[in-house]
N, C-alpha and C positions, 0 to 999 in steps of 0.2 A: 451581494450581501452587504448591508450597510454596517458601518462601525457603530457600536453602542457606546454609551458613556462608560468610560473606564476601560475600554478595550482598545489596545494599541493597533495601529495599522498593520505591523508585521504579523500580529496574532490573527487578524482578520484575513490577511492574504494567505497565511499558512492554512487556515481553516478552509478557505475557498479551494486551495489546491487539494486538500484531503477530500472534499466533496466532489471535485472534478475527477479525481482518480476513481472513486467509488462509482460515479455516474458512468465513466468510461467502461468499467468492468461490467456494469449492468447492461450496457448497450453492446457489449462484445467488441469494443473498439480498442485494440491493443495500441494503435498509433496514438490515440488520445491519451491512453494510460501512460505511454512512454514519454509523452510531451511534458509531463510534470518533473521529469528528471533532467539534470544538467547533462550536457553533452558527454562529459567524461565521468559520469556517476558510476558508483559501484553498488552491487546488490549481493548481499550474503544470504542466500536462501538455504534452508535446511538440506543437508545431505547433497549439496551441489558445490562445484568449484565456484570461486568468486566470479561473478558476472560483471564485466566491465564495459562501459559505454552505453549510451542511450539506445543504439540499434540492437545490441545484444539483450538489453533489458526488455525492450519492446518484443523481441523474439521470445524471451522467457514468458512474458505475459500472454503472447499469442498461443504458445504451447499450452498454457494453463486454460485459456478459453477453449482451445480445441479439445482439451481433455474433459471439459464439462464445467469449468468455473462459470457461474452465472451471477454471483453477487458477492459483495464484500461489505461488511460493516466495520467502520473504524471508530473507536472510542478513544480520543486523546485523553490521557490521564494527566499529563504534564507537558506544557510547552514553555520553553524559556528561550529568550533571544537577547543577543547583544548586537552591536553594530555589525551588520553583514553576515552574521552566523546565528543559527538557531538549532535546537534539538527538540524532538517530540518523542515521548514515550507513551505507548497506549496498548490497547487490546484490540484484537481483530476477530471477526467471525467470517470465515470463507465458506460459501455455499457451492457445492458441486453437484451436478447431475450427470454422472458418467453414462456413456452409451449403453452400458450393461443394465442400466435402470437404477431406481432408488435415488436417494439423496444422501450426500455425505456432508457433514458439517465439521470443519476444522477450526478450532479456537486456539488462540495463542496471544503472544505479546510481540510488539514491534518497537524498534528504535529507528528514528530518522534523524539524519543531520542534514540541515538545509542551508543553502548559501544564497544570499541576495545577489542576483545577476546584475550586469551593467544596465539592463533595461528596467531595473527596479523589482522584477519578479523574484519570487522565492522558489527555488528548485531543489529537489532532493539530490544530494551529492553522495550520501551513503545511506543505505537501508539494510536493516537486518531484521528478520522475523523468526520466531521460534514457536512451534506448536506446543500445546499442552501435552502432557502424558496422561493416560495412554493415548496412542495414536487414534486418529479419527476413525470411526466405524460408521457404516450406513445407518441412518436413522431407523429405529425399530429392530436393529440387530442386537441380540443379547450379548453382553460382555461376558467373557469367561474369567 
């Protein structure tokens, strides 16, 4: 992705990381999804204990892929950065196709804290996401 006029390099690099994560999920590649996190990153997922470290986060995403996650859409609402540190707030749409059949769509918000690494890359160091309420239901299932 090329930088456009008025777009800072950190913002472009952060957007490339966002796209790489979504692409990794679409291709069922938990290792590639995990590679966008810093070695000692932390993930605060809904209804789960704090997940610490790239390997544990990769295992989390592998479990999601195994459970039927097939796609994720990420819409950054705000990205701010300072020297070496950035945050991103956005909305996500997670698409699942469980083995039981049907399609489940989970929508919510996310918060990322990113840190510039010694090699110049930007990696997630803290991530938190929160689904909308009510909880996701299979597409075509009437809500009560």
